[in-house]
Steps between C-alpha positions, in 0.01 A plus 500: 500500500275364227673221305529489119337210313838378416838456675635827362499681837521207737705185561366174376310282756467193284730200478616601145848636440449875473674838496395852527647855507363842572626856465330798661591869476345817647371756250407782734361541851238222542554346164678177405554302181575126516588225262477124541595191308449134587561155356379158633504151357349164613718228351263215565762281686357466849213313675341824603140537372574828331840437339437193284376754246777655292430873462664840522416865567677832427357834605584869503321786675519873565345682789452866576415605870389849581365694800259789539468598859356208688411301192752265322452374146658219301490418125654178369550353149627158434535218251550128542580212274418149609606176334258205525282698750210753499486747799669241716268208389685198357356199315647216306407228259175519298389812688818697478390862466794691370850485369559870575286770655568871519334741757499867541353662811453825682436574869379807678538531875410766756556552866345780712567587861165543663605579857797428726610141435201422267553443126254419216652289213367410157629336179362408159683286234400430137682237293474376140659162391548346162615131442615261233358148532676170411391305190458161703256633757121469522510872576490641153521869595498716814475868561532776503455518875401821686527493877460742789560500872449756770525554877385749766624495856538687817817485712581602853858541620627475863183345617640301783864624503770685307557358145194275472220528256157349438318522175151398360457457121253370244612418151460298187798295375593508133172396327439434135237756364527358145673177406394313194593133446461271200505130557525214243284207616325192368131550424409149379544245220411517132242216457602456128881469552550435862740799520533703825334838447666791669401850548615828658325644800531868607504546876534790732716444803320752710140393434539154356261573205583300186396464142588215272661584158602322184576128487758268336556131455776287637531135364504247794712243304 
């Protein structure tokens, strides 16, 4: 099965305390409607490289699966709220990215039986994220972030024996197609006053192009 971008339809594999629940019901022959919810939190109380960050995540998703002959389709809608994280990325201190981020996504999947034991599989995901930035960070603004992912694969069942499977797939992990970022940084010193001159720089997380904007003065003493 093709996994969701969140934990809504699968158990957590991280070290963070987490919980999830799913409900699935048949609609008609070959069709099924599923719901999933999940919650996870890193408390920042261990020596693990991941968990010193204090962050949380809640998500909910709905999935519809249908079948037409030898072709199976899936359509998923979901939403996720992250505290102190952005699409799983966590930062702290002067480069803290967000206090809170909200993501909505949709995923389309398809599986087609090509011949006995051969299956073609494909998936496409689109996601949009908005975030609120903290006031004490050098990151003045971030987002909106638009991201996509896809995969295409071929699977062969019972290749060597009953119950086994071998698959080959190519794909793109979740990738930012558009992600704007505004940084507050020092640009120099005012020669007349000795004050630190700061400015805002617009950057793009996907192509790293940037343009410097308006400046301000900060007294050094």
